VEXDREN-2710 file (C-alpha; in Angstrom, 1 decimal):
% VEXDREN-2710
k/r/px/py/pz
1/MET/0.0/0.0/0.0
2/HIS/2.9/2.3/0.9
3/PHE/4.5/1.4/-2.4
4/LEU/1.3/2.2/-4.4
5/ALA/1.0/5.5/-2.6
6/LYS/4.5/6.5/-3.6
7/ILE/3.8/5.6/-7.2
8/PHE/0.6/7.6/-7.1
9/HIS/2.4/10.6/-5.6
10/SER/5.1/10.5/-8.3
11/LEU/2.6/10.3/-11.1
12/LEU/0.7/13.3/-9.5
13/VAL/3.9/15.4/-9.4
14/VAL/4.7/14.5/-13.1
15/LEU/1.1/15.5/-14.2
16/MET/1.3/18.7/-12.3
17/VAL/4.6/19.6/-13.9
18/LEU/3.4/18.7/-17.4
19/GLY/0.1/20.6/-16.8
20/SER/2.0/23.6/-15.5
21/SER/4.3/23.6/-18.6
22/VAL/1.4/23.6/-21.0
23/ALA/-0.4/26.3/-19.0
24/HIS/2.7/28.5/-18.9
25/ALA/3.6/28.3/-22.7
26/ALA/3.4/31.6/-24.6
27/ASP/0.3/31.9/-26.7
28/PRO/1.3/31.2/-30.4
29/ASP/-1.7/33.2/-31.5
30/LYS/-0.4/36.3/-29.8
31/VAL/1.7/38.1/-32.5
32/LEU/3.5/41.3/-31.9
33/ARG/4.5/43.2/-35.1
34/TYR/7.5/45.5/-34.8
35/VAL/9.7/47.5/-37.1
36/PHE/13.4/48.4/-37.4
37/THR/14.4/51.6/-39.1
38/ALA/17.6/50.2/-40.3
39/ALA/18.9/46.7/-41.2
40/GLU/20.4/44.3/-38.6
41/THR/23.9/42.9/-39.1
42/GLY/23.6/39.5/-37.4
43/PHE/23.2/37.7/-34.1
44/ASP/26.5/36.7/-32.6
45/PRO/26.6/38.4/-29.2
46/ALA/30.4/38.9/-29.4
47/VAL/30.3/40.5/-32.8
48/ALA/27.0/42.4/-33.5
49/HIS/27.4/46.0/-32.6
50/ASP/24.0/47.7/-33.4
51/LEU/20.8/48.3/-31.6
52/TYR/18.6/46.3/-34.0
53/SER/20.6/43.1/-33.9
54/SER/20.9/43.5/-30.1
55/GLN/17.1/43.4/-29.7
56/VAL/17.0/39.9/-31.3
57/ILE/20.2/38.8/-29.4
58/ARG/18.7/39.8/-26.1
59/SER/15.6/37.7/-26.9
60/VAL/17.5/34.5/-27.8
61/TYR/20.4/34.6/-25.4
62/GLU/20.7/35.4/-21.7
63/THR/23.2/37.2/-19.6
64/LEU/23.9/36.5/-15.9
65/TYR/22.1/39.7/-14.9
66/ALA/19.4/41.9/-16.3
67/TYR/17.5/45.0/-15.2
68/ASP/14.3/45.4/-13.2
69/TYR/11.6/46.3/-15.8
70/LEU/10.1/49.2/-13.9
71/ALA/12.8/50.5/-11.6
72/ARG/14.2/54.0/-12.5
73/PRO/17.1/54.5/-12.4
74/ALA/17.9/51.2/-13.8
75/ARG/18.5/48.5/-11.2
76/LEU/20.3/45.2/-11.7
77/VAL/18.6/41.9/-11.0
78/PRO/19.7/38.3/-11.4
79/SER/18.8/36.6/-14.7
80/THR/20.6/33.2/-15.1
81/ALA/22.5/33.9/-11.9
82/GLU/21.0/32.9/-8.5
83/ALA/21.8/36.2/-7.0
84/LEU/23.9/39.3/-7.5
85/PRO/27.6/38.6/-7.4
86/VAL/29.4/38.2/-4.1
87/ILE/32.3/40.7/-4.2
88/SER/35.4/40.2/-2.2
89/ASN/39.2/40.9/-2.2
90/ASN/38.7/44.6/-2.1
91/GLY/36.4/44.6/-5.2
92/LYS/38.7/42.3/-7.3
93/THR/36.9/39.0/-7.0
94/TYR/33.4/38.3/-8.1
95/THR/31.8/34.9/-7.2
96/ILE/28.8/34.0/-9.4
97/THR/26.5/31.0/-9.0
98/LEU/24.0/30.0/-11.7
99/LYS/20.5/28.8/-11.3
100/LYS/20.2/25.1/-11.9
101/GLY/18.0/23.6/-14.6
102/ILE/18.4/26.2/-17.3
103/TYR/18.7/24.6/-20.8
104/PHE/19.8/25.8/-24.2
105/ALA/17.2/25.5/-27.0
106/ASP/17.2/22.2/-28.7
107/ASP/19.6/22.1/-31.6
108/PRO/21.5/19.4/-33.6
109/ALA/24.7/20.9/-32.3
110/PHE/23.9/19.1/-29.0
111/GLY/23.4/15.7/-30.6
112/ASN/19.7/15.3/-29.7
113/ARG/20.3/15.7/-26.0
114/LYS/19.2/18.3/-23.5
115/ARG/22.1/20.7/-22.9
116/GLU/22.2/22.4/-19.5
117/LEU/23.7/25.9/-19.0
118/THR/26.8/25.7/-16.8
119/ALA/29.5/28.0/-15.5
120/SER/31.9/26.8/-18.3
121/ASP/29.6/28.4/-20.9
122/TYR/30.1/31.9/-19.4
123/ILE/33.8/31.3/-19.1
124/TYR/33.9/30.3/-22.7
125/SER/31.8/33.2/-23.8
126/LEU/34.0/35.8/-22.0
127/LYS/37.1/34.3/-23.6
128/ARG/35.5/34.7/-27.1
129/LEU/35.5/38.4/-26.6
130/VAL/39.3/38.5/-26.8
131/ASP/39.9/35.8/-29.3
132/PRO/41.7/37.5/-32.2
133/ARG/40.0/35.2/-34.7
134/VAL/36.5/36.2/-33.6
135/ARG/37.4/39.9/-34.1
136/SER/34.9/41.0/-31.5
137/THR/34.2/44.7/-31.2
138/TRP/33.4/44.2/-27.5
139/GLY/36.8/43.1/-26.3
140/TRP/37.2/46.4/-24.5
141/LEU/34.6/45.3/-22.0
142/ILE/37.1/43.0/-20.3
143/GLU/40.5/43.7/-21.8
144/GLY/43.1/44.6/-19.2
145/LYS/40.7/43.7/-16.5
146/VAL/40.5/39.9/-16.1
147/ALA/43.8/38.4/-14.6
148/GLY/45.7/36.4/-17.2
149/LEU/43.2/36.8/-20.0
150/ASP/45.2/39.4/-22.0
151/GLU/48.2/37.1/-22.0
152/LEU/46.1/34.2/-23.5
153/ALA/44.9/36.6/-26.2
154/LYS/48.4/37.7/-27.0
155/GLN/49.5/34.1/-27.3
156/ALA/46.7/33.4/-29.7
157/ALA/47.7/36.4/-31.8
158/ARG/51.2/34.9/-32.1
159/THR/50.2/31.3/-32.7
160/GLY/46.9/31.9/-34.7
161/ARG/45.0/29.7/-32.3
162/PHE/43.1/30.6/-29.1
163/ASP/43.4/27.8/-26.6
164/TYR/40.0/27.7/-24.9
165/ARG/41.0/24.7/-22.8
166/LYS/43.8/26.5/-21.1
167/PRO/42.9/27.8/-17.6
168/VAL/42.9/31.5/-17.0
169/ARG/43.5/32.5/-13.4
170/GLY/41.0/35.3/-13.7
171/LEU/38.2/33.0/-14.8
172/GLU/38.2/30.3/-12.1
173/TRP/35.9/27.4/-12.5
174/VAL/34.6/26.3/-9.1
175/ASN/32.0/23.7/-9.9
176/ARG/29.3/23.1/-12.5
177/TYR/27.3/26.1/-11.5
178/THR/29.8/28.4/-9.9
179/PHE/32.8/30.4/-11.1
180/LYS/34.9/33.4/-10.0
181/ILE/36.2/36.4/-11.9
182/HIS/39.5/37.7/-10.6
183/LEU/40.3/41.3/-11.7
184/ASN/43.6/43.0/-12.0
185/ARG/42.0/46.0/-10.3
186/PRO/38.5/46.9/-9.1
187/ASP/35.9/47.5/-11.7
188/HIS/32.8/49.0/-10.3
189/ASN/30.8/48.3/-13.4
190/LEU/31.6/44.7/-13.9
191/ALA/28.1/43.5/-12.8
192/HIS/26.6/45.9/-15.4
193/ILE/29.0/44.5/-18.0
194/LEU/27.7/41.0/-17.2
195/ALA/24.2/42.3/-17.9
196/HIS/25.2/43.5/-21.4
197/TYR/24.4/41.2/-24.3
198/PRO/28.0/40.6/-25.5
199/THR/28.6/38.6/-22.3
200/SER/25.6/36.3/-23.1
201/ALA/26.1/32.6/-22.7
202/VAL/27.1/30.9/-26.0
203/ALA/27.6/27.1/-26.2
204/GLN/30.9/26.0/-27.7
205/GLU/29.2/23.2/-29.6
206/VAL/27.1/25.8/-31.5
207/VAL/30.2/27.7/-32.5
208/GLU/32.0/24.6/-33.6
209/LYS/29.1/23.4/-35.7
210/TYR/27.9/26.7/-37.3
211/GLY/30.9/29.1/-37.0
212/ASP/32.3/30.7/-40.1
213/SER/36.1/31.0/-40.9
214/ASN/36.3/33.6/-38.1
215/GLY/34.4/31.5/-35.6
216/GLN/31.4/33.8/-35.8
217/ILE/27.8/32.6/-35.6
218/MET/25.9/35.6/-36.9
219/ALA/23.3/33.5/-38.7
220/HIS/22.6/30.7/-36.2
221/PRO/21.8/32.0/-32.7
222/VAL/21.1/29.3/-30.1
223/GLY/20.6/30.4/-26.5
224/THR/18.7/29.8/-23.3
225/GLY/16.4/32.8/-23.8
226/PRO/12.6/33.2/-24.2
227/TYR/12.7/33.2/-28.0
228/LEU/14.1/31.4/-31.0
229/LEU/15.0/32.9/-34.4
230/ALA/12.5/31.1/-36.6
231/GLU/13.0/33.1/-39.8
232/TRP/15.5/35.6/-41.1
233/GLN/15.4/37.4/-44.4
234/ARG/18.5/39.6/-44.3
235/GLY/17.8/43.3/-44.1
236/SER/14.1/42.6/-44.5
237/LYS/12.3/40.4/-42.0
238/MET/12.9/38.5/-38.7
239/VAL/10.5/36.2/-36.9
240/LEU/10.9/35.2/-33.3
241/LYS/8.9/32.3/-31.8
242/ALA/8.6/31.6/-28.2
243/ASN/11.1/29.0/-27.0
244/PRO/9.0/26.0/-25.7
245/GLY/11.9/25.0/-23.4
246/TYR/12.2/28.3/-21.7
247/ARG/11.6/28.2/-18.0
248/GLY/9.5/31.4/-17.9
249/PHE/9.0/33.8/-15.0
250/ILE/6.2/35.4/-13.0
251/TRP/5.7/39.1/-13.7
252/ASP/6.1/40.7/-10.3
253/PHE/7.7/44.1/-10.7
254/LYS/7.0/46.9/-8.2
255/GLU/5.7/50.3/-9.2
256/GLY/7.9/53.4/-9.0
257/ASP/7.2/57.1/-8.9
258/ASP/5.8/57.1/-12.5
259/PRO/2.0/57.3/-12.4
260/GLU/1.8/54.9/-15.4
261/ASP/3.4/52.2/-13.3
262/ARG/0.3/51.5/-11.3
263/ARG/-1.7/50.8/-14.4
264/ILE/1.0/48.5/-15.8
265/VAL/1.2/46.6/-12.5
266/ALA/-2.6/46.1/-12.5
267/GLU/-2.4/44.8/-16.1
268/MET/0.5/42.4/-15.6
269/LYS/1.1/41.3/-12.0
270/GLY/1.1/37.6/-11.6
271/LYS/1.2/36.6/-15.2
272/ARG/3.5/33.9/-16.4
273/MET/5.9/35.3/-19.0
274/PRO/6.4/35.6/-21.9
275/ARG/2.9/36.0/-23.2
276/ILE/3.6/36.7/-26.8
277/GLY/4.2/33.6/-28.9
278/ARG/5.5/35.3/-32.1
279/VAL/7.3/38.5/-32.8
280/GLU/7.4/39.7/-36.4
281/ILE/10.0/42.3/-37.2
282/HIS/10.2/44.2/-40.5
283/VAL/12.9/46.5/-41.7
284/ILE/11.3/49.7/-43.0
285/PRO/13.8/52.6/-43.4
286/GLU/11.4/55.2/-44.8
287/ASP/9.5/57.3/-42.3
288/GLN/6.3/57.6/-44.3
289/SER/6.0/53.9/-44.9
290/ARG/6.4/53.2/-41.2
291/TRP/3.8/55.8/-40.2
292/LEU/1.3/54.4/-42.7
293/ALA/1.8/50.9/-41.5
294/PHE/1.2/52.0/-37.9
295/GLN/-1.9/53.9/-38.8
296/ASN/-3.2/50.8/-40.6
297/ARG/-2.5/48.6/-37.5
298/GLU/0.1/46.7/-39.4
299/ILE/2.6/47.6/-36.7
300/ASP/1.8/47.2/-33.0
301/LEU/4.7/48.9/-31.3
302/PHE/6.4/51.8/-33.1
303/SER/9.5/54.0/-32.4
304/LEU/8.5/57.4/-33.6
305/GLU/11.7/59.2/-34.7
306/GLY/12.0/62.9/-34.9
307/PRO/11.0/63.5/-38.5
308/LEU/7.6/62.0/-37.9
309/ALA/7.0/63.7/-34.5
310/PRO/4.6/66.3/-35.8
311/ARG/2.3/63.6/-37.0
312/ALA/1.8/62.3/-33.5
313/LEU/3.0/64.8/-30.9
314/VAL/2.3/68.4/-29.8
315/ASN/4.8/69.8/-27.4
316/GLY/5.9/66.3/-26.4
317/LEU/2.4/65.0/-25.8
318/LEU/0.3/62.7/-27.8
319/ARG/-2.1/64.4/-30.2
320/PRO/-5.7/64.3/-28.9
321/GLU/-7.1/62.5/-32.0
322/LEU/-4.6/59.6/-31.5
323/ALA/-5.4/59.4/-27.7
324/GLU/-9.1/59.1/-28.6
325/LYS/-8.3/56.0/-30.6
326/GLY/-6.6/54.4/-27.5
327/ILE/-3.1/54.9/-28.8
328/ARG/-0.5/55.5/-26.0
329/LEU/2.9/57.0/-25.8
330/SER/5.9/55.9/-23.7
331/ARG/8.5/58.7/-23.9
332/ILE/12.0/59.1/-22.4
333/VAL/15.2/61.1/-23.1
334/GLU/17.3/58.4/-24.6
335/PRO/20.5/57.7/-22.6
336/GLU/22.6/58.3/-25.7
337/LEU/25.3/60.6/-27.0
338/THR/25.0/61.8/-30.6
339/GLN/28.4/63.0/-31.7
340/TYR/30.0/64.2/-34.9
341/TYR/33.4/62.5/-35.0
342/PHE/36.5/63.2/-37.1
343/ASN/38.6/60.3/-38.2
344/MET/41.8/61.1/-36.3
345/GLN/43.8/58.8/-38.7
346/ASP/42.6/60.6/-41.8
347/PRO/45.3/62.7/-43.5
348/VAL/43.0/65.7/-44.0
349/VAL/41.1/66.0/-40.7
350/GLY/43.2/63.8/-38.4
351/GLY/46.4/64.4/-36.4
352/LEU/47.4/66.5/-33.4
353/SER/49.2/69.3/-35.2
354/LYS/48.0/72.9/-34.6
355/GLU/46.5/73.4/-38.1
356/LYS/44.6/70.0/-37.9
357/ILE/43.2/71.0/-34.5
358/ALA/42.2/74.4/-35.8
359/LEU/40.4/72.8/-38.8
360/ARG/38.4/70.5/-36.5
361/ARG/37.6/73.2/-34.0
362/ALA/36.4/75.5/-36.8
363/ILE/34.1/72.9/-38.2
364/ALA/32.8/72.2/-34.7
365/MET/32.1/75.9/-34.0
366/ALA/30.4/76.4/-37.4
367/HIS/27.7/73.8/-37.0
368/ASN/24.4/74.9/-35.5
369/ILE/23.3/72.0/-33.3
370/GLN/20.0/73.5/-32.2
371/GLU/19.1/74.1/-35.9
372/GLU/19.7/70.4/-36.6
373/ILE/17.5/69.4/-33.7
374/ASP/14.8/71.7/-34.9
375/VAL/15.0/70.8/-38.6
376/ILE/15.8/67.1/-38.7
377/TRP/14.4/66.0/-35.4
378/ASN/11.5/68.5/-35.1
379/GLY/12.7/69.5/-31.6
380/GLU/12.8/65.9/-30.4
381/ALA/16.2/66.1/-28.8
382/ILE/18.1/68.0/-26.2
383/PRO/21.5/69.6/-26.9
384/LEU/24.4/68.2/-24.8
385/GLU/27.3/70.0/-23.3
386/PHE/28.9/67.0/-21.7
387/PRO/29.8/63.6/-23.1
388/VAL/27.7/61.8/-20.4
389/PRO/23.9/62.2/-21.1
390/PRO/21.1/62.7/-18.6
391/GLY/20.0/59.7/-16.6
392/ILE/23.5/58.2/-16.5
393/ALA/25.8/58.2/-13.5
394/GLY/28.4/60.9/-14.0
395/TYR/26.1/63.4/-15.8
396/ASP/26.6/67.0/-14.9
397/ALA/23.8/69.3/-15.9
398/ALA/25.8/72.4/-14.9
399/TYR/28.7/71.7/-17.2
400/GLU/29.3/74.2/-20.1
401/SER/31.3/73.3/-23.1
402/SER/33.9/75.8/-24.4
403/ILE/32.8/75.0/-28.0
404/ARG/30.0/77.3/-29.0
405/TYR/28.2/78.0/-32.2
406/GLU/30.4/80.9/-33.6
407/PRO/30.7/80.7/-37.4
408/GLU/32.5/84.0/-37.7
409/THR/35.2/83.0/-35.2
410/ALA/35.4/79.6/-37.0
411/ASN/36.2/81.4/-40.3
412/ALA/38.8/83.6/-38.6
413/LEU/40.5/80.5/-37.1
414/LEU/40.8/78.9/-40.5
415/ASP/42.3/82.1/-41.9
416/ARG/44.8/82.3/-39.1
417/PHE/46.1/78.7/-39.7
418/GLY/46.5/79.0/-43.4
419/TYR/43.3/77.6/-44.8
420/LYS/43.1/80.3/-47.4
421/ARG/40.3/80.8/-50.0
422/GLY/41.3/80.2/-53.6
423/ALA/40.1/82.2/-56.6
424/ASP/37.0/80.0/-56.8
425/GLY/36.1/81.0/-53.2
426/TRP/36.8/77.5/-51.7
427/ARG/39.4/77.0/-49.0
428/GLN/42.6/75.1/-49.6
429/LEU/44.9/73.2/-47.3
430/PRO/47.8/75.2/-45.8
431/ASP/50.1/73.6/-48.5
432/GLY/47.8/74.9/-51.3
433/LYS/46.2/71.6/-52.2
434/PRO/42.4/71.3/-52.5
435/LEU/40.5/70.9/-49.2
436/ALA/37.4/68.6/-49.3
437/ILE/35.5/66.9/-46.5
438/VAL/33.8/63.6/-47.1
439/PHE/30.7/63.3/-44.8
440/SER/29.1/59.8/-44.5
441/ALA/25.5/59.2/-43.6
442/ARG/22.8/56.5/-43.8
443/ALA/21.2/56.0/-47.2
444/ASP/17.7/57.1/-46.1
445/SER/15.7/60.3/-45.7
446/THR/17.2/61.3/-42.3
447/GLY/20.7/60.7/-43.7
448/GLN/19.9/62.9/-46.6
449/GLN/18.7/65.7/-44.3
450/GLN/21.9/65.4/-42.3
451/LEU/24.0/65.7/-45.4
452/GLU/22.1/68.9/-46.4
453/MET/22.5/70.4/-43.0
454/TRP/26.3/69.7/-43.0
455/LYS/26.6/71.0/-46.6
456/LYS/25.1/74.3/-45.3
457/THR/27.7/74.3/-42.5
458/PHE/30.7/73.7/-44.8
459/ASP/29.4/76.3/-47.3
460/THR/29.6/78.9/-44.5
461/LEU/33.3/78.0/-44.1
462/GLY/34.1/77.8/-47.7
463/ILE/34.9/74.1/-47.5
464/ARG/33.9/71.7/-50.2
465/MET/31.8/68.7/-48.9
466/LYS/31.3/65.4/-50.7
467/SER/28.4/63.3/-49.6
468/ASP/28.9/59.6/-49.0
469/LYS/25.6/57.6/-48.5
470/ARG/25.8/54.0/-47.4
471/LEU/23.5/51.3/-45.9
472/PHE/23.7/51.2/-42.1
473/PRO/25.6/47.9/-41.8
474/ASP/28.2/49.2/-44.3
475/LEU/28.7/52.4/-42.3
476/LEU/29.3/50.3/-39.2
477/LYS/31.8/48.1/-40.9
478/ALA/33.7/51.0/-42.5
479/GLU/34.0/53.0/-39.3
480/LYS/35.4/50.0/-37.3
481/GLN/38.2/50.0/-39.9
482/CYS/38.8/53.8/-39.6
483/ARG/37.7/54.4/-43.2
484/LEU/35.2/57.2/-42.8
485/MET/36.4/60.8/-42.6
486/MET/33.4/62.2/-40.7
487/ARG/30.0/61.0/-39.6
488/THR/27.1/61.6/-37.2
489/SER/27.2/58.7/-34.7
490/ASN/24.8/57.7/-32.0
491/TRP/25.9/55.7/-28.9
492/ILE/23.0/54.4/-26.8
493/ALA/23.9/53.3/-23.2
494/ASP/25.1/49.7/-22.8
495/TYR/24.8/50.2/-19.1
496/PRO/23.8/53.2/-17.0
497/ASP/27.3/54.6/-16.1
498/GLY/29.4/57.4/-17.5
499/SER/32.3/55.2/-18.1
500/ASN/30.3/53.7/-21.0
501/PHE/30.5/57.0/-22.7
502/MET/34.0/58.3/-21.7
503/GLN/35.5/55.1/-23.1
504/LEU/34.3/56.1/-26.6
505/PHE/37.4/58.3/-27.0
506/TYR/40.0/56.0/-25.4
507/GLY/42.8/55.2/-27.9
508/PRO/43.1/51.4/-27.3
509/HIS/39.4/51.1/-28.1
510/THR/40.0/52.1/-31.8
511/GLY/38.4/49.5/-34.0
512/GLN/35.8/48.7/-31.4
513/SER/33.9/51.6/-29.8
514/ASN/36.2/54.5/-30.6
515/ASN/34.7/55.3/-34.0
516/GLY/36.8/58.4/-34.5
517/CYS/40.0/56.4/-34.0
518/ALA/41.3/59.0/-31.6
519/ARG/44.6/58.5/-29.7
520/ILE/45.2/61.5/-27.5
521/PRO/47.8/60.6/-24.8
522/LEU/46.5/63.0/-22.2
523/TYR/42.9/61.8/-22.6
524/ASP/44.1/58.2/-22.4
525/ARG/46.0/58.8/-19.1
526/LEU/43.0/60.5/-17.5
527/TYR/40.7/57.7/-18.6
528/GLU/43.0/55.0/-17.2
529/GLN/42.9/56.9/-13.8
530/SER/39.1/57.1/-13.9
531/VAL/38.3/53.4/-14.5
532/SER/39.3/52.2/-11.0
533/LEU/37.2/54.9/-9.3
534/PRO/33.6/54.5/-8.3
535/GLU/30.9/57.1/-9.1
536/GLY/31.6/60.2/-7.1
537/SER/33.4/63.5/-6.9
538/ARG/36.9/62.2/-7.6
539/ARG/35.8/60.6/-10.8
540/ASP/33.7/63.6/-11.7
541/ILE/36.9/65.8/-11.6
542/LEU/38.6/63.5/-14.0
543/TYR/35.6/63.4/-16.3
544/HIS/35.6/67.2/-16.4
545/LYS/39.3/67.2/-17.4
546/MET/38.6/64.6/-20.0
547/ALA/35.8/66.7/-21.5
548/ARG/38.0/69.7/-21.7
549/VAL/40.7/67.7/-23.5
550/LEU/38.1/66.7/-26.1
551/GLU/37.2/70.4/-26.5
552/VAL/40.9/71.4/-27.0
553/TYR/41.9/68.7/-29.5
554/ALA/38.4/68.5/-31.0
555/PRO/38.4/64.8/-32.2
556/VAL/34.6/65.1/-31.8
557/ARG/31.8/67.6/-31.4
558/ILE/29.3/66.6/-28.6
559/ALA/25.8/67.2/-30.0
560/TYR/22.6/66.0/-28.5
561/ALA/20.4/63.2/-27.0
562/ARG/17.2/62.3/-28.7
563/TYR/13.8/61.6/-27.2
564/ARG/12.7/58.0/-27.6
565/ASN/8.9/58.1/-28.4
566/MET/7.3/54.7/-28.5
567/LEU/3.7/54.5/-29.8
568/LEU/1.5/51.6/-28.7
569/GLN/-1.7/50.3/-30.3
570/PRO/-4.6/50.1/-27.8
571/TYR/-4.3/46.4/-27.4
572/VAL/-0.6/46.4/-26.3
573/ILE/-0.5/46.3/-22.5
574/GLY/2.2/46.5/-19.9
575/TYR/4.6/48.4/-22.1
576/LYS/7.1/50.9/-20.7
577/LYS/10.3/52.0/-22.5
578/HIS/13.3/50.8/-20.6
579/PRO/16.5/53.0/-20.8
580/VAL/18.9/50.0/-21.2
581/MET/16.9/46.9/-22.2
582/HIS/15.4/47.1/-25.7
583/ASN/13.5/43.8/-26.0
584/GLU/10.5/44.8/-23.9
585/TRP/8.2/42.3/-25.7
586/VAL/9.5/39.8/-23.1
587/TYR/7.6/41.8/-20.4
588/ILE/4.4/42.8/-22.2
589/ASP/1.1/41.3/-23.4
590/ILE/-1.5/41.7/-26.1
591/ASP/-5.2/42.0/-25.4
592/ASP/-6.7/40.1/-28.4
593/GLU/-10.2/41.3/-27.5
594/LYS/-9.2/44.9/-28.1
595/ARG/-7.4/44.0/-31.2
END
């Protein structure tokens, strides 16, 4: 009798688990239709370097940590880790333990067996960031930080082979679910870095099966996350389907000071996530086409960029006629830095000689940033004085840049340093050769407007400008190779700390995040002093000095941060734009009755 009772109890547990799994599966009939304004590049966490690809990556793969959906400012929470890291050894050792029972999505790479996520997967994935063969643009996240890892990367550069089996003292395997990261010096942002998608868990078996000649897996993502990439038409369409093996989570976020939070909590609390079974993403570069698709309910969630703002907004508020239809707006100042960078390796605009600095400073002073905000973005941006934007630790609202809009002074500066006008009215280089600036932009309507604005600026200086229009992925590739002379570039926060922005101009990050390829020794020394400091007054002083160095040498003109305006159809519920996470569809639902 006791034996039969045990069997009955075991069967009951199995039935409960099976029933629970079915009940918790995302609804395949709930489809979210989304749009990208530019093409993706691919889905290898160690390689992809654009917002659009990252939204897919964050849905397929998982990091150790994530962010609370509602908390502002952004607050770290465990994802695949059991808890936040245990920090010891004066901030130089992080002990991380994983949750048990997390599995990669089923894939032939695993030989028809369930593949559990382990500590070794994160150790392998962190090593990939510095493997010279992979050519990751994210190596800067851990280079010089993890004890012994740089030495292994240098050895691989010499031999042509990265030995993933070789132990690294800074990546200590403790057991199947626990590992330690030992740092050369404290890094107060390491936990945030471990929440950033390049540090997602990638299985070595997947790389070995699907990797290209560089060991990249841009076309075959396999992770532990809530979605699978079910369809990919390059530069056109992506389809995500809910991962049937995903463990799910209960929506239980706490409301903050935002009045909207109370409604969101009422709509979502207690639901098993994710709810949406299918996410269809189309690439639509043209503003008018995206707007018409949203009006026709062919798009459910829509990023309203500045050129379209007058169609939906009045003074930053949703137009009454749209509100009457039940459409809602989620609006934030994007934690981003829009900058105009000069290629510091270019023979025309690069270099640290006085005449090159004068040329860049003159161009920086001649461009009317407020006019660009008004004309191109319809006022949907705020001008920035400081490299760190609002909402990010290290931002200083009182800081004033020494670079102002002064076109007359800019022309006088060019005269003084030998950029004389020829008989045709155009300026020449100090050696008498022709002077022309090649300005690169996206091959879309916004890019065309940017080129026209900059043509106006260069005309006021008497400098010829040549337009260079390229597809977005081609621009990214060219700037990583230091092949663009000048471009408007946007950097959206990877994590909510000023170091993520100040590192953009650090010389050793050339080819990764330093798109202007600047190497200014004084800036680099100050940056190296700042990285070991926590947020606070000592670091702020260094950031101020670094900002002044940028103004003196002018490798870049700090420009603005745009508003992010997300429009929601009436049947999209639970949505709130997050400043760092951009795959909010994991946290929302669709009310099919309203649809």
